[in-house]
C-alpha positions, 0 to 999 in steps of 0.5 A: 348512504345505507348502513347494512341492516345487520349492523348491530349496536356493537358494530355501530359503537365500534365503527363510530368510536374508531372514527372519533378516536382517530380524529377522522370525520366520516361523511355526513351520509355515513353518520346519518346512516349509522344514526338511522340504524342505531335507532332501528336497533336501539332496544338491543343496546347494552350500556357500553354500546350506549356510552360509546355511541353517544360519546362518538356522536358528541366527539364527531360533532353531530348531535344524536337523534332524539331517539338516542338521547335523553329519556329514550336511552334509559328505556333501551333494552340494554339499559334495563339489563344493568345488574350492578350500580357500577355497570354504567360507570364501567361502560363510560370509563368512570372508576372509583378513586380507590379502584385500580385502573 
């Protein structure tokens, strides 16, 4: 299955997140297409897109490709734009004990 070339990181993250949250298992071809597109646009990911996409891949079962995991994620263009220490924690839903939800 081919994922449209104009699918940006937020489209990828939102689609995979929705499947995972609903407990629906997409076809392997769709997962492969999403992973291929995610690799193609990985330089445009922001921390929230990275966190949502990796969480969804893990929840759905397939391991993300090597290009989307490990040290390569840290080199994504979006990861370089983290301005404050709390940005990544916010992206993955981690809150300080003293912070209201």
